[in-house]
PAMILO-302347 format. One record per residue (C-alpha): x, y, z; residue in three letters; residue number from 1. Coordinates in Angstrom, 1 decimal. Example, Ala and Ser with C-alpha at 12.3 -4.5 7.8 and 13.67 -1.06 7.14 Angstrom:
2
<rec east="12.3" north="-4.5" up="7.8" aa="ALA" i="1"/>
<rec east="13.7" north="-1.1" up="7.1" aa="SER" i="2"/>
***
This chain:
337
<rec east="0.0" north="0.0" up="0.0" aa="MET" i="1"/>
<rec east="1.3" north="3.5" up="-0.9" aa="ILE" i="2"/>
<rec east="1.1" north="6.0" up="2.0" aa="VAL" i="3"/>
<rec east="0.1" north="9.5" up="1.0" aa="ARG" i="4"/>
<rec east="0.8" north="12.3" up="3.5" aa="LEU" i="5"/>
<rec east="-1.0" north="15.6" up="3.9" aa="PRO" i="6"/>
<rec east="2.1" north="17.7" up="3.1" aa="VAL" i="7"/>
<rec east="3.6" north="19.7" up="0.4" aa="GLU" i="8"/>
<rec east="7.4" north="19.3" up="-0.3" aa="VAL" i="9"/>
<rec east="8.9" north="22.4" up="-1.8" aa="VAL" i="10"/>
<rec east="12.2" north="22.2" up="-3.5" aa="ILE" i="11"/>
<rec east="13.8" north="25.4" up="-4.7" aa="PRO" i="12"/>
<rec east="16.7" north="25.0" up="-7.1" aa="LEU" i="13"/>
<rec east="18.8" north="26.8" up="-9.6" aa="ARG" i="14"/>
<rec east="21.1" north="24.7" up="-11.8" aa="TRP" i="15"/>
<rec east="23.0" north="27.0" up="-14.1" aa="ASP" i="16"/>
<rec east="26.6" north="25.8" up="-13.5" aa="GLY" i="17"/>
<rec east="28.5" north="22.7" up="-14.3" aa="GLY" i="18"/>
<rec east="29.1" north="20.9" up="-17.6" aa="ASP" i="19"/>
<rec east="26.4" north="19.0" up="-19.5" aa="ASP" i="20"/>
<rec east="27.6" north="15.6" up="-18.3" aa="GLU" i="21"/>
<rec east="27.5" north="16.6" up="-14.6" aa="ALA" i="22"/>
<rec east="24.1" north="18.2" up="-15.2" aa="HIS" i="23"/>
<rec east="22.8" north="15.0" up="-16.8" aa="ARG" i="24"/>
<rec east="23.9" north="13.0" up="-13.7" aa="ARG" i="25"/>
<rec east="22.2" north="15.4" up="-11.4" aa="ASP" i="26"/>
<rec east="19.0" north="15.4" up="-13.5" aa="LEU" i="27"/>
<rec east="18.9" north="11.6" up="-13.4" aa="ASP" i="28"/>
<rec east="19.5" north="11.5" up="-9.7" aa="ASP" i="29"/>
<rec east="16.8" north="14.1" up="-9.0" aa="MET" i="30"/>
<rec east="14.3" north="12.4" up="-11.3" aa="THR" i="31"/>
<rec east="14.7" north="9.1" up="-9.4" aa="GLY" i="32"/>
<rec east="14.3" north="11.0" up="-6.1" aa="TYR" i="33"/>
<rec east="11.2" north="12.8" up="-7.2" aa="LEU" i="34"/>
<rec east="9.7" north="9.6" up="-8.5" aa="THR" i="35"/>
<rec east="10.0" north="8.1" up="-5.0" aa="MET" i="36"/>
<rec east="8.9" north="11.3" up="-3.2" aa="LEU" i="37"/>
<rec east="5.8" north="11.9" up="-5.4" aa="ALA" i="38"/>
<rec east="4.4" north="8.5" up="-4.3" aa="ARG" i="39"/>
<rec east="4.0" north="9.9" up="-0.7" aa="HIS" i="40"/>
<rec east="3.5" north="13.6" up="-1.0" aa="ALA" i="41"/>
<rec east="2.6" north="16.5" up="-3.3" aa="ASP" i="42"/>
<rec east="5.8" north="18.1" up="-4.5" aa="VAL" i="43"/>
<rec east="6.5" north="21.5" up="-6.0" aa="THR" i="44"/>
<rec east="9.9" north="22.2" up="-7.6" aa="VAL" i="45"/>
<rec east="10.5" north="25.9" up="-8.0" aa="VAL" i="46"/>
<rec east="13.1" north="26.2" up="-10.7" aa="ASP" i="47"/>
<rec east="15.2" north="29.3" up="-11.2" aa="GLY" i="48"/>
<rec east="17.5" north="27.7" up="-13.8" aa="SER" i="49"/>
<rec east="18.4" north="29.2" up="-17.1" aa="ARG" i="50"/>
<rec east="15.8" north="28.7" up="-19.9" aa="PRO" i="51"/>
<rec east="17.3" north="25.7" up="-21.7" aa="ASP" i="52"/>
<rec east="17.8" north="23.8" up="-18.5" aa="ARG" i="53"/>
<rec east="14.4" north="24.8" up="-17.1" aa="PHE" i="54"/>
<rec east="12.8" north="23.3" up="-20.2" aa="ASP" i="55"/>
<rec east="14.8" north="20.1" up="-19.8" aa="GLU" i="56"/>
<rec east="13.8" north="19.8" up="-16.2" aa="HIS" i="57"/>
<rec east="10.1" north="20.4" up="-17.0" aa="ARG" i="58"/>
<rec east="10.1" north="17.6" up="-19.6" aa="GLU" i="59"/>
<rec east="11.6" north="15.2" up="-17.1" aa="ALA" i="60"/>
<rec east="9.7" north="16.2" up="-14.0" aa="TRP" i="61"/>
<rec east="6.3" north="17.6" up="-14.9" aa="GLN" i="62"/>
<rec east="4.6" north="14.2" up="-15.1" aa="PRO" i="63"/>
<rec east="5.8" north="13.6" up="-11.5" aa="LEU" i="64"/>
<rec east="5.5" north="16.9" up="-9.7" aa="VAL" i="65"/>
<rec east="4.4" north="20.5" up="-10.1" aa="ARG" i="66"/>
<rec east="7.3" north="22.4" up="-11.8" aa="HIS" i="67"/>
<rec east="7.2" north="26.2" up="-11.7" aa="VAL" i="68"/>
<rec east="9.4" north="29.3" up="-12.1" aa="ALA" i="69"/>
<rec east="10.0" north="31.5" up="-9.0" aa="PRO" i="70"/>
<rec east="7.2" north="34.1" up="-8.5" aa="GLY" i="71"/>
<rec east="7.5" north="37.9" up="-8.5" aa="PRO" i="72"/>
<rec east="8.8" north="38.3" up="-5.0" aa="LEU" i="73"/>
<rec east="11.4" north="40.9" up="-4.0" aa="PRO" i="74"/>
<rec east="14.8" north="39.9" up="-2.8" aa="GLY" i="75"/>
<rec east="18.2" north="38.8" up="-4.1" aa="ILE" i="76"/>
<rec east="18.4" north="35.4" up="-2.2" aa="ASN" i="77"/>
<rec east="16.9" north="33.1" up="-4.8" aa="GLY" i="78"/>
<rec east="16.5" north="30.2" up="-2.4" aa="LYS" i="79"/>
<rec east="14.1" north="32.3" up="-0.2" aa="VAL" i="80"/>
<rec east="12.2" north="33.6" up="-3.3" aa="VAL" i="81"/>
<rec east="11.9" north="30.0" up="-4.5" aa="GLY" i="82"/>
<rec east="10.8" north="28.7" up="-1.1" aa="ALA" i="83"/>
<rec east="8.2" north="31.4" up="-0.6" aa="MET" i="84"/>
<rec east="6.8" north="30.8" up="-4.1" aa="THR" i="85"/>
<rec east="6.3" north="27.1" up="-3.2" aa="GLY" i="86"/>
<rec east="4.7" north="28.0" up="0.1" aa="VAL" i="87"/>
<rec east="2.2" north="30.3" up="-1.6" aa="HIS" i="88"/>
<rec east="1.3" north="27.5" up="-4.1" aa="LEU" i="89"/>
<rec east="1.2" north="24.8" up="-1.4" aa="ALA" i="90"/>
<rec east="-1.9" north="22.6" up="-1.5" aa="ARG" i="91"/>
<rec east="-1.5" north="21.7" up="2.2" aa="HIS" i="92"/>
<rec east="-1.1" north="23.5" up="5.6" aa="GLU" i="93"/>
<rec east="1.9" north="21.4" up="6.3" aa="LEU" i="94"/>
<rec east="5.0" north="22.2" up="4.2" aa="VAL" i="95"/>
<rec east="8.5" north="20.7" up="4.0" aa="VAL" i="96"/>
<rec east="11.1" north="23.0" up="2.6" aa="LEU" i="97"/>
<rec east="14.1" north="21.1" up="1.3" aa="ALA" i="98"/>
<rec east="17.2" north="22.1" up="-0.6" aa="ASP" i="99"/>
<rec east="17.9" north="20.2" up="-3.9" aa="ASP" i="100"/>
<rec east="20.6" north="18.1" up="-2.3" aa="ASP" i="101"/>
<rec east="18.4" north="16.9" up="0.6" aa="VAL" i="102"/>
<rec east="17.0" north="13.3" up="0.3" aa="ARG" i="103"/>
<rec east="13.9" north="12.5" up="2.3" aa="TYR" i="104"/>
<rec east="12.5" north="9.0" up="2.5" aa="ASP" i="105"/>
<rec east="9.0" north="8.0" up="3.8" aa="LEU" i="106"/>
<rec east="10.2" north="7.5" up="7.4" aa="ALA" i="107"/>
<rec east="11.9" north="10.9" up="7.8" aa="THR" i="108"/>
<rec east="9.0" north="12.7" up="6.1" aa="LEU" i="109"/>
<rec east="6.5" north="11.0" up="8.5" aa="VAL" i="110"/>
<rec east="8.7" north="12.1" up="11.4" aa="ASP" i="111"/>
<rec east="8.6" north="15.7" up="10.4" aa="VAL" i="112"/>
<rec east="4.8" north="15.7" up="9.7" aa="VAL" i="113"/>
<rec east="4.1" north="14.1" up="13.1" aa="VAL" i="114"/>
<rec east="6.0" north="16.9" up="14.9" aa="LEU" i="115"/>
<rec east="4.3" north="19.6" up="12.9" aa="LEU" i="116"/>
<rec east="1.1" north="18.4" up="14.5" aa="GLY" i="117"/>
<rec east="2.1" north="20.4" up="17.6" aa="ASP" i="118"/>
<rec east="4.6" north="22.9" up="16.1" aa="ALA" i="119"/>
<rec east="4.9" north="25.8" up="13.7" aa="ASP" i="120"/>
<rec east="8.4" north="25.0" up="12.6" aa="LEU" i="121"/>
<rec east="10.4" north="21.8" up="12.9" aa="VAL" i="122"/>
<rec east="14.2" north="21.7" up="12.5" aa="ARG" i="123"/>
<rec east="15.5" north="18.3" up="11.6" aa="PRO" i="124"/>
<rec east="19.2" north="17.6" up="11.1" aa="GLN" i="125"/>
<rec east="21.1" north="16.7" up="7.9" aa="ASN" i="126"/>
<rec east="23.8" north="14.1" up="7.6" aa="VAL" i="127"/>
<rec east="25.8" north="13.4" up="4.5" aa="PHE" i="128"/>
<rec east="24.9" north="10.5" up="2.4" aa="SER" i="129"/>
<rec east="28.5" north="9.8" up="1.6" aa="SER" i="130"/>
<rec east="31.7" north="10.9" up="3.2" aa="TRP" i="131"/>
<rec east="34.6" north="12.3" up="1.0" aa="PRO" i="132"/>
<rec east="37.3" north="14.2" up="2.9" aa="TRP" i="133"/>
<rec east="35.6" north="17.6" up="2.6" aa="HIS" i="134"/>
<rec east="32.3" north="16.1" up="3.9" aa="ALA" i="135"/>
<rec east="34.2" north="14.8" up="7.0" aa="ARG" i="136"/>
<rec east="35.7" north="18.3" up="7.4" aa="TRP" i="137"/>
<rec east="32.3" north="20.0" up="7.2" aa="ASP" i="138"/>
<rec east="30.6" north="17.2" up="9.1" aa="GLY" i="139"/>
<rec east="32.7" north="18.0" up="12.2" aa="SER" i="140"/>
<rec east="31.1" north="21.5" up="12.1" aa="ARG" i="141"/>
<rec east="27.6" north="19.9" up="12.3" aa="THR" i="142"/>
<rec east="28.7" north="17.7" up="15.2" aa="LEU" i="143"/>
<rec east="30.0" north="20.7" up="17.2" aa="LEU" i="144"/>
<rec east="26.7" north="22.5" up="16.5" aa="ASN" i="145"/>
<rec east="24.8" north="19.4" up="17.7" aa="ARG" i="146"/>
<rec east="26.8" north="19.2" up="20.8" aa="ALA" i="147"/>
<rec east="26.2" north="22.9" up="21.7" aa="LEU" i="148"/>
<rec east="22.6" north="23.4" up="20.4" aa="ALA" i="149"/>
<rec east="21.5" north="22.3" up="16.9" aa="ALA" i="150"/>
<rec east="22.9" north="22.4" up="13.4" aa="ASP" i="151"/>
<rec east="21.5" north="24.5" up="10.6" aa="TRP" i="152"/>
<rec east="20.0" north="22.0" up="8.1" aa="PRO" i="153"/>
<rec east="19.0" north="22.5" up="4.5" aa="GLY" i="154"/>
<rec east="15.4" north="21.6" up="5.3" aa="THR" i="155"/>
<rec east="12.6" north="22.6" up="7.7" aa="PHE" i="156"/>
<rec east="9.0" north="21.6" up="8.3" aa="GLY" i="157"/>
<rec east="6.7" north="24.6" up="8.6" aa="VAL" i="158"/>
<rec east="3.0" north="25.5" up="8.8" aa="ARG" i="159"/>
<rec east="1.9" north="27.6" up="5.9" aa="ARG" i="160"/>
<rec east="-0.4" north="29.7" up="8.1" aa="SER" i="161"/>
<rec east="2.6" north="30.6" up="10.4" aa="ALA" i="162"/>
<rec east="4.5" north="31.9" up="7.4" aa="LEU" i="163"/>
<rec east="1.5" north="33.7" up="6.0" aa="ARG" i="164"/>
<rec east="1.2" north="35.6" up="9.3" aa="ARG" i="165"/>
<rec east="4.7" north="37.0" up="8.9" aa="THR" i="166"/>
<rec east="4.5" north="37.5" up="5.1" aa="SER" i="167"/>
<rec east="7.4" north="35.1" up="4.9" aa="GLY" i="168"/>
<rec east="11.0" north="36.0" up="5.7" aa="TRP" i="169"/>
<rec east="13.5" north="38.5" up="4.2" aa="ASP" i="170"/>
<rec east="15.0" north="37.5" up="0.9" aa="ALA" i="171"/>
<rec east="17.8" north="40.2" up="1.1" aa="ASP" i="172"/>
<rec east="19.8" north="38.3" up="3.7" aa="VAL" i="173"/>
<rec east="22.6" north="35.7" up="3.4" aa="LEU" i="174"/>
<rec east="21.8" north="33.4" up="6.4" aa="PHE" i="175"/>
<rec east="18.2" north="32.6" up="5.3" aa="GLU" i="176"/>
<rec east="17.8" north="29.7" up="7.8" aa="ASN" i="177"/>
<rec east="18.5" north="31.9" up="10.8" aa="LEU" i="178"/>
<rec east="16.3" north="34.6" up="9.4" aa="GLU" i="179"/>
<rec east="13.4" north="32.1" up="9.0" aa="LEU" i="180"/>
<rec east="13.7" north="30.8" up="12.6" aa="VAL" i="181"/>
<rec east="14.1" north="34.3" up="14.1" aa="ARG" i="182"/>
<rec east="11.2" north="35.6" up="12.1" aa="THR" i="183"/>
<rec east="8.8" north="32.9" up="13.3" aa="LEU" i="184"/>
<rec east="10.0" north="33.1" up="16.9" aa="ARG" i="185"/>
<rec east="9.5" north="36.9" up="16.8" aa="ALA" i="186"/>
<rec east="5.9" north="36.2" up="15.7" aa="ALA" i="187"/>
<rec east="5.4" north="33.8" up="18.7" aa="GLY" i="188"/>
<rec east="5.6" north="30.6" up="16.7" aa="ALA" i="189"/>
<rec east="6.5" north="27.3" up="18.4" aa="ARG" i="190"/>
<rec east="9.9" north="26.1" up="17.0" aa="VAL" i="191"/>
<rec east="10.9" north="22.4" up="17.7" aa="VAL" i="192"/>
<rec east="14.4" north="21.2" up="17.2" aa="ASP" i="193"/>
<rec east="14.5" north="17.5" up="16.2" aa="ALA" i="194"/>
<rec east="18.1" north="16.2" up="16.4" aa="PRO" i="195"/>
<rec east="16.8" north="12.7" up="16.2" aa="GLN" i="196"/>
<rec east="15.5" north="13.1" up="12.6" aa="ILE" i="197"/>
<rec east="18.5" north="12.6" up="10.4" aa="LEU" i="198"/>
<rec east="17.8" north="13.5" up="6.8" aa="VAL" i="199"/>
<rec east="20.5" north="12.6" up="4.3" aa="PRO" i="200"/>
<rec east="21.9" north="15.2" up="2.0" aa="ARG" i="201"/>
<rec east="24.4" north="14.8" up="-0.9" aa="ARG" i="202"/>
<rec east="27.8" north="16.3" up="-0.2" aa="PRO" i="203"/>
<rec east="28.9" north="19.2" up="-2.4" aa="PRO" i="204"/>
<rec east="31.8" north="18.9" up="-4.8" aa="THR" i="205"/>
<rec east="35.2" north="19.9" up="-3.3" aa="SER" i="206"/>
<rec east="35.2" north="22.9" up="-5.5" aa="ARG" i="207"/>
<rec east="31.9" north="24.1" up="-4.2" aa="HIS" i="208"/>
<rec east="33.1" north="23.3" up="-0.6" aa="PHE" i="209"/>
<rec east="36.1" north="25.6" up="-1.0" aa="TRP" i="210"/>
<rec east="34.0" north="28.4" up="-2.6" aa="SER" i="211"/>
<rec east="31.7" north="28.5" up="0.5" aa="GLN" i="212"/>
<rec east="34.3" north="28.9" up="3.3" aa="ARG" i="213"/>
<rec east="34.2" north="32.7" up="3.7" aa="VAL" i="214"/>
<rec east="30.5" north="33.0" up="2.8" aa="ARG" i="215"/>
<rec east="29.6" north="30.5" up="5.6" aa="GLN" i="216"/>
<rec east="31.9" north="32.4" up="8.0" aa="ALA" i="217"/>
<rec east="30.1" north="35.6" up="7.2" aa="TYR" i="218"/>
<rec east="26.9" north="34.0" up="8.6" aa="ASP" i="219"/>
<rec east="28.3" north="34.6" up="12.0" aa="ASP" i="220"/>
<rec east="28.0" north="38.4" up="11.5" aa="VAL" i="221"/>
<rec east="24.4" north="37.8" up="12.6" aa="ALA" i="222"/>
<rec east="25.6" north="36.0" up="15.8" aa="GLN" i="223"/>
<rec east="28.2" north="38.3" up="17.4" aa="PRO" i="224"/>
<rec east="29.2" north="36.0" up="20.2" aa="TRP" i="225"/>
<rec east="30.1" north="33.3" up="17.7" aa="ARG" i="226"/>
<rec east="32.0" north="35.7" up="15.5" aa="LEU" i="227"/>
<rec east="33.9" north="37.0" up="18.5" aa="ALA" i="228"/>
<rec east="34.9" north="33.5" up="19.5" aa="THR" i="229"/>
<rec east="36.0" north="32.6" up="15.9" aa="ALA" i="230"/>
<rec east="38.0" north="35.8" up="15.6" aa="LEU" i="231"/>
<rec east="39.9" north="34.9" up="18.9" aa="ALA" i="232"/>
<rec east="40.8" north="31.5" up="17.5" aa="THR" i="233"/>
<rec east="43.9" north="32.4" up="15.4" aa="VAL" i="234"/>
<rec east="45.5" north="34.7" up="18.0" aa="PRO" i="235"/>
<rec east="44.9" north="32.1" up="20.7" aa="ALA" i="236"/>
<rec east="46.5" north="29.3" up="18.6" aa="VAL" i="237"/>
<rec east="49.5" north="31.5" up="17.9" aa="VAL" i="238"/>
<rec east="50.0" north="32.3" up="21.6" aa="VAL" i="239"/>
<rec east="49.5" north="28.7" up="22.7" aa="LEU" i="240"/>
<rec east="51.8" north="27.3" up="20.0" aa="ALA" i="241"/>
<rec east="54.6" north="29.7" up="21.1" aa="ALA" i="242"/>
<rec east="54.2" north="29.4" up="24.9" aa="ARG" i="243"/>
<rec east="52.2" north="26.3" up="25.8" aa="ARG" i="244"/>
<rec east="52.1" north="23.8" up="23.0" aa="PRO" i="245"/>
<rec east="50.7" north="21.1" up="25.4" aa="THR" i="246"/>
<rec east="47.7" north="23.3" up="26.1" aa="ALA" i="247"/>
<rec east="47.1" north="23.6" up="22.4" aa="LEU" i="248"/>
<rec east="47.1" north="19.8" up="22.1" aa="LEU" i="249"/>
<rec east="44.7" north="19.7" up="25.0" aa="GLY" i="250"/>
<rec east="42.4" north="22.2" up="23.3" aa="ALA" i="251"/>
<rec east="42.4" north="20.1" up="20.1" aa="GLY" i="252"/>
<rec east="41.5" north="17.0" up="22.1" aa="ALA" i="253"/>
<rec east="38.7" north="18.9" up="23.8" aa="ALA" i="254"/>
<rec east="37.2" north="19.9" up="20.5" aa="LEU" i="255"/>
<rec east="37.4" north="16.3" up="19.3" aa="VAL" i="256"/>
<rec east="35.6" north="15.2" up="22.5" aa="GLY" i="257"/>
<rec east="32.9" north="17.9" up="22.0" aa="LEU" i="258"/>
<rec east="32.3" north="16.8" up="18.4" aa="ALA" i="259"/>
<rec east="32.1" north="13.2" up="19.5" aa="GLU" i="260"/>
<rec east="29.4" north="14.1" up="22.0" aa="SER" i="261"/>
<rec east="27.5" north="15.7" up="19.1" aa="GLY" i="262"/>
<rec east="27.9" north="12.5" up="17.2" aa="ARG" i="263"/>
<rec east="26.4" north="10.4" up="20.0" aa="ARG" i="264"/>
<rec east="23.5" north="12.8" up="20.6" aa="ARG" i="265"/>
<rec east="20.1" north="11.4" up="19.5" aa="ALA" i="266"/>
<rec east="21.6" north="8.5" up="17.6" aa="GLY" i="267"/>
<rec east="23.7" north="10.4" up="15.0" aa="ALA" i="268"/>
<rec east="26.5" north="7.8" up="15.5" aa="ASP" i="269"/>
<rec east="24.4" north="5.4" up="13.4" aa="ARG" i="270"/>
<rec east="24.9" north="7.7" up="10.4" aa="ALA" i="271"/>
<rec east="28.2" north="9.6" up="11.0" aa="VAL" i="272"/>
<rec east="31.6" north="7.8" up="10.7" aa="PRO" i="273"/>
<rec east="33.6" north="7.5" up="13.9" aa="ALA" i="274"/>
<rec east="36.5" north="9.5" up="12.5" aa="ASP" i="275"/>
<rec east="34.5" north="12.7" up="11.7" aa="VAL" i="276"/>
<rec east="35.1" north="14.3" up="15.1" aa="PRO" i="277"/>
<rec east="38.9" north="14.2" up="14.5" aa="LEU" i="278"/>
<rec east="38.4" north="16.9" up="11.9" aa="TRP" i="279"/>
<rec east="36.9" north="19.4" up="14.4" aa="ALA" i="280"/>
<rec east="40.2" north="21.2" up="15.2" aa="PRO" i="281"/>
<rec east="40.9" north="21.7" up="11.5" aa="ALA" i="282"/>
<rec east="37.4" north="23.2" up="11.0" aa="TRP" i="283"/>
<rec east="37.7" north="25.5" up="14.0" aa="VAL" i="284"/>
<rec east="41.0" north="26.8" up="12.8" aa="LEU" i="285"/>
<rec east="39.6" north="27.3" up="9.3" aa="GLU" i="286"/>
<rec east="36.6" north="29.2" up="10.7" aa="ARG" i="287"/>
<rec east="39.0" north="31.4" up="12.6" aa="GLY" i="288"/>
<rec east="40.9" north="32.4" up="9.5" aa="VAL" i="289"/>
<rec east="37.8" north="32.8" up="7.4" aa="CYS" i="290"/>
<rec east="36.1" north="34.9" up="10.0" aa="SER" i="291"/>
<rec east="38.8" north="37.5" up="9.6" aa="TRP" i="292"/>
<rec east="38.3" north="37.4" up="5.9" aa="LEU" i="293"/>
<rec east="34.5" north="37.8" up="6.5" aa="ALA" i="294"/>
<rec east="35.1" north="40.9" up="8.6" aa="VAL" i="295"/>
<rec east="37.2" north="42.3" up="5.8" aa="GLY" i="296"/>
<rec east="34.3" north="41.6" up="3.4" aa="ALA" i="297"/>
<rec east="31.9" north="43.4" up="5.9" aa="LEU" i="298"/>
<rec east="34.1" north="46.5" up="5.8" aa="ALA" i="299"/>
<rec east="33.9" north="46.4" up="2.0" aa="ARG" i="300"/>
<rec east="30.1" north="46.4" up="2.0" aa="GLY" i="301"/>
<rec east="29.3" north="42.7" up="2.4" aa="GLY" i="302"/>
<rec east="30.2" north="39.3" up="1.0" aa="VAL" i="303"/>
<rec east="29.7" north="38.4" up="-2.6" aa="ARG" i="304"/>
<rec east="26.6" north="36.4" up="-3.6" aa="TYR" i="305"/>
<rec east="25.8" north="35.8" up="-7.2" aa="HIS" i="306"/>
<rec east="27.8" north="38.7" up="-8.4" aa="GLY" i="307"/>
<rec east="26.5" north="41.2" up="-5.8" aa="ARG" i="308"/>
<rec east="27.5" north="42.2" up="-2.2" aa="ARG" i="309"/>
<rec east="25.1" north="41.2" up="0.5" aa="VAL" i="310"/>
<rec east="25.7" north="43.1" up="3.8" aa="ARG" i="311"/>
<rec east="23.1" north="41.7" up="6.1" aa="THR" i="312"/>
<rec east="23.6" north="38.1" up="7.3" aa="ALA" i="313"/>
<rec east="20.3" north="38.1" up="9.2" aa="ALA" i="314"/>
<rec east="18.3" north="40.6" up="11.2" aa="HIS" i="315"/>
<rec east="18.3" north="40.8" up="14.9" aa="SER" i="316"/>
<rec east="15.3" north="39.7" up="16.9" aa="ARG" i="317"/>
<rec east="14.6" north="43.3" up="17.9" aa="ARG" i="318"/>
<rec east="14.6" north="44.4" up="14.2" aa="GLN" i="319"/>
<rec east="12.2" north="41.5" up="13.3" aa="LEU" i="320"/>
<rec east="9.8" north="42.2" up="16.2" aa="ARG" i="321"/>
<rec east="9.6" north="45.9" up="15.0" aa="ARG" i="322"/>
<rec east="9.0" north="44.8" up="11.4" aa="ARG" i="323"/>
<rec east="6.3" north="42.4" up="12.4" aa="LEU" i="324"/>
<rec east="4.6" north="45.0" up="14.5" aa="ALA" i="325"/>
<rec east="4.3" north="47.3" up="11.5" aa="GLU" i="326"/>
<rec east="3.3" north="44.6" up="9.1" aa="LEU" i="327"/>
<rec east="-0.1" north="44.9" up="7.3" aa="PRO" i="328"/>
<rec east="-2.2" north="41.8" up="6.9" aa="GLU" i="329"/>
<rec east="-0.5" north="39.3" up="4.6" aa="ALA" i="330"/>
<rec east="-1.7" north="39.2" up="1.0" aa="GLN" i="331"/>
<rec east="-2.0" north="36.2" up="-1.3" aa="GLU" i="332"/>
<rec east="0.6" north="36.0" up="-4.0" aa="LEU" i="333"/>
<rec east="-0.6" north="34.8" up="-7.4" aa="THR" i="334"/>
<rec east="2.0" north="32.6" up="-9.1" aa="VAL" i="335"/>
<rec east="1.4" north="30.9" up="-12.4" aa="ARG" i="336"/>
<rec east="2.3" north="27.2" up="-12.6" aa="ALA" i="337"/>
***
């Protein structure tokens, strides 16, 4: 028996880069995934790709899912514009937003839907579906975040009505996930972290991984305490290496232990290789270096994103509360499929 869930899965994507062979592999993989997903949920793919690829995607996917272009929403962050287009078109109150590299199955989709029964926003956690070296490097970051609070995934479950009350979230920021969570919390929404829901995602290419280092560090501009900690890393390493190298080794071991506690939290050790925590000291040092580069980008007007500089990583809670207090009643957006 095929189980159908009362949920809309919204997948915003923009596939303009890469060669034709790589694109064909991605297209085949996504087509297989959508074939499976469409058995269990209504799916909307919001496609901001260039015209030739948009047409190719429509030919492959339209028999399976609803395939549309992004709607006429303001903002330079295409992922937010695509996500909000899908939310406005959603046929259900419950919506799952998922990046194009996220891979739900029926079990993880059910888990998110169940939690949405008593929440406005559900934050599951991503784990990589394979583990090349750069996935291990970045995976250590997710483990540290899990140990201290929760990681920032490429997917959320959300109630459409909750987003409608806020008219969505700002599409002129870089750290769109933080902006989404802060916006809904400022509106009084109930946000539930779900570290036990482990949703696979495909790792990026090593080239894409390197291209994201400073951009991801810039996200901490919206979290000053994290930025201050990262900026202190390089000077602290230099001082300890010169004066107390044993203390530096101890700090590295503590980071590995902290990452391991994140791996053991809520069953993530079933999906994350045992050696991933060993990469935590390297990631912390990398973040320290890239944070200084991010501050330099801030001084120049922001970090580059699709050929433009974006200054705002995310708005503060106070700014969002003020914006929501001044917000007129949300209006429906008409988007043509």
